[in-house]
C-alpha positions as CSV (number, residue, x, y, z in Angstrom):
1,M,-23.1,7.1,11.1
2,P,-23.4,9.4,13.8
3,K,-21.7,12.5,14.6
4,I,-21.7,13.6,18.2
5,N,-20.5,16.0,21.0
6,M,-17.7,14.1,22.6
7,M,-17.3,13.8,26.2
8,Q,-15.2,10.9,26.4
9,L,-13.7,8.5,24.0
10,L,-11.3,5.3,24.7
11,I,-9.4,4.1,21.9
12,K,-8.0,0.5,22.5
13,K,-4.7,-0.8,21.3
14,A,-3.7,1.6,18.5
15,T,-0.8,2.1,16.6
16,I,0.1,5.8,16.6
17,L,1.4,7.3,13.3
18,C,2.9,10.6,14.3
19,P,6.5,11.4,13.9
20,S,6.2,14.3,16.1
21,S,4.9,12.3,19.1
22,K,6.9,10.1,21.4
23,F,4.6,7.6,20.8
24,H,5.4,7.2,17.2
25,L,4.9,3.6,16.0
26,K,3.8,2.6,19.6
27,K,0.6,0.6,20.2
28,K,-1.0,2.3,23.1
29,D,-4.3,3.3,24.6
30,I,-5.6,6.6,24.3
31,L,-8.1,8.3,26.3
32,I,-9.8,11.7,25.2
33,K,-12.0,13.9,27.3
34,N,-13.9,17.0,26.3
35,G,-11.7,16.9,23.1
36,I,-8.3,16.8,24.9
37,I,-6.1,13.9,24.8
38,E,-5.9,13.1,28.7
39,K,-3.9,9.9,28.8
40,I,-1.6,7.8,26.5
41,A,-0.5,4.4,28.2
42,D,-0.2,0.8,27.6
43,S,-3.8,0.0,29.1
44,I,-6.5,2.3,30.2
45,N,-9.7,1.4,31.7
46,V,-12.6,3.7,32.5
47,K,-16.3,3.4,32.8
48,G,-18.5,5.2,30.2
49,G,-18.0,7.0,27.0
50,T,-17.3,5.5,23.7
51,V,-15.0,3.0,23.3
52,I,-13.2,1.9,19.9
53,D,-11.7,-1.5,20.4
54,R,-10.8,-3.1,17.0
55,K,-7.9,-5.5,15.9
56,N,-5.2,-3.5,13.9
57,T,-6.4,-0.1,14.6
58,A,-4.1,2.8,13.6
59,V,-4.3,6.5,14.4
60,S,-2.8,9.7,13.1
61,I,-3.5,13.3,13.2
62,G,-6.4,14.4,11.2
63,W,-6.2,14.3,7.3
64,M,-6.3,17.3,5.0
65,D,-7.3,17.9,1.5
66,L,-6.0,20.6,-0.2
67,F,-8.4,20.7,-3.2
68,S,-12.1,19.6,-3.3
69,D,-15.5,21.2,-4.4
70,F,-18.5,21.2,-2.3
71,C,-20.5,23.0,-4.9
72,D,-21.9,25.6,-2.2
73,P,-23.3,28.1,-2.9
74,G,-25.0,27.6,-6.2
75,H,-24.8,24.2,-7.2
76,E,-26.3,22.5,-4.0
77,Y,-27.8,19.8,-6.1
78,K,-24.6,18.1,-6.4
79,E,-23.0,18.6,-3.0
80,D,-23.4,21.2,-0.3
81,L,-21.2,22.0,2.7
82,A,-22.9,19.9,5.3
83,T,-23.0,16.7,3.0
84,G,-19.6,17.5,1.8
85,A,-18.4,17.7,5.2
86,N,-20.0,14.1,6.2
87,A,-18.2,12.8,3.2
88,A,-14.9,14.1,4.2
89,A,-15.4,13.0,7.9
90,A,-16.5,9.3,6.8
91,G,-13.1,9.6,4.4
92,G,-11.0,10.4,7.5
93,F,-10.6,14.2,6.8
94,T,-10.7,16.6,9.6
95,D,-9.8,19.6,7.1
96,V,-10.8,20.4,3.6
97,C,-9.6,23.3,1.5
98,L,-12.5,24.4,-1.1
99,I,-12.1,25.7,-4.5
100,P,-13.4,29.1,-5.3
101,N,-15.6,27.9,-8.4
102,T,-19.0,28.3,-6.5
103,L,-21.9,30.8,-7.6
104,P,-21.2,33.5,-6.4
105,A,-17.5,32.6,-6.6
106,I,-15.2,33.0,-3.5
107,T,-13.9,36.5,-4.4
108,N,-14.3,38.4,-1.3
109,K,-14.3,38.7,2.3
110,S,-17.9,37.7,2.8
111,S,-17.7,34.6,0.7
112,V,-14.8,33.3,2.5
113,D,-16.7,34.2,5.9
114,Y,-19.8,32.0,4.6
115,I,-17.4,28.8,4.1
116,K,-15.8,29.4,7.5
117,S,-18.9,29.8,9.3
118,K,-20.1,26.3,8.5
119,S,-16.9,24.6,9.8
120,S,-18.1,22.3,12.7
121,L,-16.4,18.8,12.9
122,V,-14.7,19.5,9.7
123,N,-12.6,22.6,9.3
124,L,-13.7,24.1,6.2
125,H,-10.7,26.3,4.6
126,P,-11.8,28.4,1.9
127,I,-9.5,29.0,-1.1
128,G,-10.0,32.6,-2.5
129,A,-10.2,33.5,-6.0
130,V,-7.0,34.9,-7.9
131,S,-8.8,36.6,-10.4
132,N,-12.3,38.8,-10.0
133,Q,-15.1,36.5,-10.5
134,L,-12.8,33.7,-11.9
135,E,-12.6,35.9,-15.3
136,G,-8.8,35.5,-15.5
137,K,-8.4,39.4,-16.1
138,D,-7.9,41.3,-12.8
139,L,-6.7,40.5,-9.4
140,A,-9.4,39.6,-6.7
141,E,-9.3,41.1,-3.2
142,M,-6.6,38.7,-2.1
143,Y,-5.5,40.4,0.7
144,D,-9.0,41.1,2.5
145,M,-9.9,37.3,1.7
146,K,-6.4,36.4,3.4
147,L,-7.4,38.4,6.6
148,A,-10.6,36.8,6.5
149,G,-9.2,33.4,6.6
150,A,-8.5,32.2,3.1
151,V,-5.8,29.8,3.4
152,A,-4.3,29.9,-0.4
153,F,-5.3,31.6,-3.8
154,S,-6.4,29.9,-7.0
155,D,-8.8,30.0,-9.8
156,G,-9.8,26.3,-9.4
157,T,-10.9,24.4,-12.2
158,K,-10.1,27.8,-14.2
159,P,-6.3,27.7,-14.3
160,V,-4.9,31.1,-14.7
161,Q,-4.0,31.8,-18.3
162,Q,-2.7,35.1,-18.6
163,A,1.3,35.0,-17.5
164,G,0.8,38.7,-16.6
165,L,-1.7,37.9,-14.2
166,M,0.2,35.2,-12.6
167,L,3.4,37.5,-12.4
168,K,0.9,39.8,-10.4
169,A,-0.5,37.1,-8.4
170,L,2.6,35.6,-7.2
171,Q,4.2,39.1,-6.4
172,Y,1.0,40.1,-4.7
173,V,0.9,37.1,-2.4
174,N,4.5,37.5,-1.3
175,A,3.6,40.5,0.8
176,F,1.7,38.0,3.2
177,N,3.4,34.8,2.6
178,G,0.6,33.7,0.7
179,V,0.3,30.4,-1.7
180,I,-1.1,30.3,-5.2
181,I,-2.7,26.9,-6.3
182,Q,-2.7,26.3,-9.9
183,V,-4.1,23.3,-11.9
184,P,-1.3,23.1,-14.6
185,E,-3.0,23.2,-18.1
186,D,-2.8,25.7,-21.2
187,T,-6.5,25.7,-22.3
188,S,-5.4,26.9,-25.7
189,I,-3.7,23.7,-26.2
190,A,-6.2,21.4,-24.3
191,K,-9.3,23.1,-25.7
192,N,-12.0,20.7,-26.4
193,G,-10.0,17.7,-25.5
194,L,-12.0,14.9,-23.9
195,M,-9.3,12.8,-22.7
196,N,-5.4,12.1,-22.9
197,E,-4.1,12.5,-26.4
198,G,-2.5,9.2,-27.4
199,E,-3.0,5.6,-28.7
200,T,-6.3,5.5,-26.8
201,S,-7.7,8.6,-28.0
202,T,-6.7,7.9,-31.6
203,K,-8.4,4.3,-31.3
204,L,-11.7,5.7,-29.8
205,G,-11.8,8.7,-32.3
206,M,-11.8,11.2,-29.5
207,Q,-10.3,14.6,-29.5
208,G,-7.5,14.4,-26.8
209,K,-5.6,16.7,-24.4
210,P,-1.9,16.5,-25.0
211,G,0.7,16.2,-21.9
212,I,2.4,19.1,-23.4
213,A,-0.6,21.3,-22.4
214,E,0.2,20.4,-18.6
215,S,4.1,20.7,-19.0
216,I,4.2,23.9,-20.7
217,Q,2.1,25.6,-18.1
218,I,4.3,24.4,-15.3
219,Q,7.3,25.6,-17.3
220,R,5.8,28.7,-17.6
221,D,4.8,29.2,-14.0
222,I,8.0,28.1,-12.7
223,E,9.8,30.4,-14.8
224,L,7.5,33.2,-13.1
225,L,8.0,31.7,-9.7
226,Q,11.7,31.8,-10.2
227,Y,11.3,35.8,-11.1
228,T,9.1,36.6,-8.3
229,D,10.7,34.3,-5.4
230,S,7.1,33.5,-4.4
231,C,5.3,30.3,-3.3
232,L,3.4,28.2,-5.7
233,H,1.6,24.6,-5.5
234,F,0.6,22.7,-8.6
235,T,-2.4,20.2,-7.9
236,G,-3.5,17.1,-10.0
237,I,0.0,16.7,-11.8
238,S,-0.6,13.8,-14.4
239,T,2.5,13.4,-16.6
240,K,5.9,12.2,-16.3
241,K,7.1,15.5,-17.8
242,S,5.5,17.4,-15.1
243,V,7.3,15.5,-12.3
244,E,10.4,16.0,-14.0
245,L,10.1,19.6,-14.3
246,I,9.2,20.1,-10.6
247,R,11.9,17.6,-9.8
248,Q,14.6,20.2,-11.3
249,A,12.5,23.1,-9.9
250,K,13.1,21.7,-6.5
251,K,16.8,21.0,-6.9
252,Q,17.3,24.5,-7.8
253,G,15.9,25.8,-4.4
254,L,12.4,27.2,-5.9
255,N,9.4,27.1,-3.4
256,V,7.3,24.9,-5.5
257,T,5.2,21.9,-4.3
258,C,2.8,19.5,-5.9
259,S,0.2,17.0,-5.2
260,V,-1.4,14.1,-7.2
261,T,-4.8,12.4,-7.1
262,P,-5.1,8.6,-6.1
263,Y,-7.1,7.9,-9.4
264,H,-4.0,9.1,-11.3
265,L,-2.0,6.7,-9.4
266,L,-4.3,3.9,-10.3
267,F,-5.8,4.3,-13.7
268,T,-4.7,4.9,-17.2
269,D,-6.4,6.3,-20.3
270,K,-6.8,2.8,-21.5
271,I,-9.9,2.3,-19.1
272,L,-11.9,5.0,-21.1
273,E,-12.0,2.3,-23.8
274,T,-15.2,1.3,-21.9
275,Y,-16.4,4.7,-22.7
276,D,-17.5,5.0,-18.9
277,S,-17.7,8.8,-18.2
278,T,-17.0,8.2,-14.6
279,Y,-13.3,8.2,-15.5
280,K,-13.6,11.3,-17.3
281,V,-11.7,13.4,-14.8
282,Y,-9.8,16.5,-14.7
283,P,-6.8,16.6,-15.5
284,P,-7.5,13.5,-17.7
285,L,-5.8,10.1,-17.0
286,R,-2.7,9.5,-18.7
287,T,-0.4,6.8,-19.9
288,E,1.1,3.8,-17.8
289,S,4.5,5.6,-18.1
290,D,3.0,8.7,-16.7
291,R,1.4,6.8,-13.9
292,L,4.6,5.0,-12.9
293,A,6.3,8.3,-13.0
294,L,4.0,9.9,-10.6
295,I,4.4,6.7,-8.2
296,K,8.2,7.4,-8.6
297,G,7.5,11.0,-7.6
298,I,6.1,10.0,-4.4
299,E,8.6,7.5,-3.4
300,D,11.6,10.1,-3.8
301,G,9.5,13.2,-2.3
302,T,9.0,15.1,-5.6
303,I,5.3,14.9,-5.0
304,D,4.5,16.5,-1.6
305,C,1.0,15.4,-0.8
306,I,-2.5,13.8,-2.0
307,T,-5.4,15.7,-3.2
308,T,-8.7,13.8,-3.6
309,H,-10.1,16.4,-6.4
310,H,-13.5,15.5,-4.8
311,F,-15.6,16.8,-7.6
312,P,-19.3,15.9,-7.3
313,Q,-21.6,15.6,-10.4
314,D,-25.3,14.8,-10.5
315,W,-26.8,12.0,-12.4
316,D,-27.6,14.0,-15.5
317,A,-23.9,15.2,-15.8
318,K,-22.5,11.8,-16.2
319,H,-25.2,9.6,-17.7
320,V,-24.8,11.2,-21.2
321,E,-22.5,10.8,-24.3
322,F,-19.2,11.0,-23.1
323,E,-18.6,14.0,-25.2
324,Y,-21.0,15.9,-23.1
325,A,-20.4,14.0,-19.7
326,K,-18.9,16.6,-17.1
327,P,-15.4,15.8,-15.5
328,G,-14.7,14.5,-12.3
329,M,-15.5,12.0,-9.4
330,T,-15.9,11.8,-6.0
331,G,-12.8,11.0,-3.8
332,L,-12.8,11.7,-0.2
333,Q,-14.7,8.7,1.4
334,T,-12.5,6.2,-1.0
335,T,-9.1,8.0,-0.5
336,L,-7.5,5.1,2.1
337,P,-8.8,1.9,0.0
338,L,-7.7,3.6,-3.2
339,L,-4.1,4.5,-1.8
340,L,-3.6,1.3,-0.2
341,Q,-3.9,-0.4,-3.8
342,V,-1.2,1.8,-5.5
343,S,2.2,0.4,-4.6
344,K,3.7,-2.1,-1.8
345,K,6.8,-0.1,-1.8
346,I,5.0,2.9,-0.3
347,S,4.6,2.5,3.3
348,L,1.6,3.4,5.4
349,E,3.7,5.8,7.2
350,K,4.6,7.5,4.3
351,W,0.8,7.7,2.9
352,V,0.0,9.4,6.4
353,S,2.5,11.7,5.8
354,L,1.1,12.9,2.7
355,L,-2.2,13.3,4.1
356,T,-1.3,15.1,7.5
357,E,1.9,16.9,7.9
358,K,2.6,17.7,4.3
359,P,-0.5,19.6,3.4
360,R,-0.4,21.6,6.4
361,T,3.2,22.4,5.8
362,I,2.4,24.0,2.4
363,L,0.0,26.2,3.7
364,G,1.8,27.1,7.0
365,L,-1.0,25.9,9.2
366,T,-0.2,24.4,12.6
367,I,0.4,20.6,12.8
368,P,-1.7,18.9,15.4
369,E,0.1,16.9,17.8
370,I,-0.8,13.4,19.4
371,N,0.7,13.8,23.1
372,E,-1.1,14.3,26.3
373,G,-2.6,17.7,26.9
374,C,-3.3,18.3,23.1
375,K,-6.3,18.9,21.5
376,A,-7.6,15.9,20.0
377,C,-7.5,16.0,16.0
378,L,-7.5,12.4,15.0
379,T,-8.2,9.8,12.3
380,I,-9.0,6.2,13.4
381,F,-8.6,3.8,10.6
382,N,-7.8,-0.1,9.9
383,T,-6.2,-1.2,6.6
384,D,-7.7,-4.5,6.7
385,E,-11.4,-4.1,7.1
386,K,-13.7,-4.4,4.3
387,W,-16.7,-2.2,3.6
388,T,-19.0,-1.4,0.3
389,L,-19.5,2.2,-1.2
390,N,-23.2,1.7,-1.6
391,D,-26.4,4.1,-1.0
392,K,-26.4,3.5,2.8
393,T,-22.8,4.5,3.2
394,N,-22.4,7.1,0.6
395,Q,-22.3,10.5,2.4
396,S,-22.0,12.5,-0.7
397,K,-25.0,13.8,-2.7
398,S,-23.4,12.6,-5.7
399,V,-22.4,9.1,-6.8
400,N,-20.1,9.5,-9.6
401,S,-17.5,7.0,-8.3
402,P,-16.1,4.1,-10.2
403,Y,-16.2,2.2,-6.8
404,F,-19.8,2.5,-6.0
405,N,-21.3,-1.1,-4.8
406,Q,-17.8,-2.4,-4.8
407,E,-16.2,-3.9,-1.7
408,L,-13.2,-2.0,-0.8
409,T,-10.4,-2.9,1.7
410,G,-9.3,-0.1,4.1
411,K,-11.6,1.6,6.4
412,V,-12.0,4.9,8.3
413,L,-13.2,3.9,11.8
414,A,-13.6,7.4,13.2
415,V,-12.6,10.9,13.1
416,V,-12.0,13.3,16.1
417,N,-12.1,17.0,15.9
418,N,-13.3,20.1,17.6
419,T,-14.6,18.1,20.5
420,Q,-16.9,16.0,18.1
421,L,-16.6,12.4,17.0
422,Y,-17.9,10.9,13.8
423,T,-18.1,7.3,13.4
424,N,-18.4,4.7,10.5
425,E,-20.4,2.3,12.6
């Protein structure tokens, strides 16, 4: 899977999916030279360079993920910035936001600089910690991290529990239009839970995490958001109640957004009857009623974007008793085929919006364009082509995906960004 500095690329007969472009929904040839879209026309013929000429090709601006873990620094045996970026590019992502749960944590300017310095074809966006050393006690150096390039603030997989600290954080980021990202979970309620609390957990004799652990945290944080008039994003929501609470908050005009993972749209806690720790994720898989409510939330616009929650785990972390297995699965490379399985009611144009414009709007980032003279930041893909995630195609260091060695439908052909081209050939 080569990554090359791109001099010239010609994309033939591609359907352009970009509402801001005059070529939206039109099938065109696209010529890119030295990282710039030079020409878009019905037919372009040039000599030399790379040519992508495949049936049913689609092109959008580069996809963005708001919440991934590349485990670097500190846990590079699971993933590092280079392998994580390769997995992102292979999955169609030109931009990835990285959570601060590293060792040391992303809590100051130097740690932000380290992440940003590793950007290449894939733009790596550091998420700075809310609390110092992720301890949930005192605020971290958020303003310094913002100046250094942190795009948002979160304690990542350690959701902020103290209401007073969350209040201070929301007030603090207001000064520079910052965004707080929260995984909604009251850990005092969810403590020691292994999966969703319900019929399946009772049947399996496992301690559960009740849905109220998520909804009560959302209720609290919405109250704090209303008080501070700040900006808050909930990532990985998983329950019907969560969707309802956020829907009502939006109707009240609060600056709240949310995202969902592809696997919460596809799976329920019943799949854990197999005791397969691959499906032990964070937040946990819920019920069929919750899953359908999440899909409804995408259809009506309550849910703003898709996040992969790409959480690599090494072999030892997953191949143990379910109780001791670490949560998480890899997700960057399989986002497209998973989303294509969710619902025929949701159009490809909608999925692309949830992966492109929406996450950048949440963070206040510039949205790339597909027009002549613009810098090329593109994802090129095919919804019909089949491929298999295996040892050869997998770009992550980890293999904790339920789709390993399975044939998948929907393939990213290439990404273009920062004058570089990555192809899945």
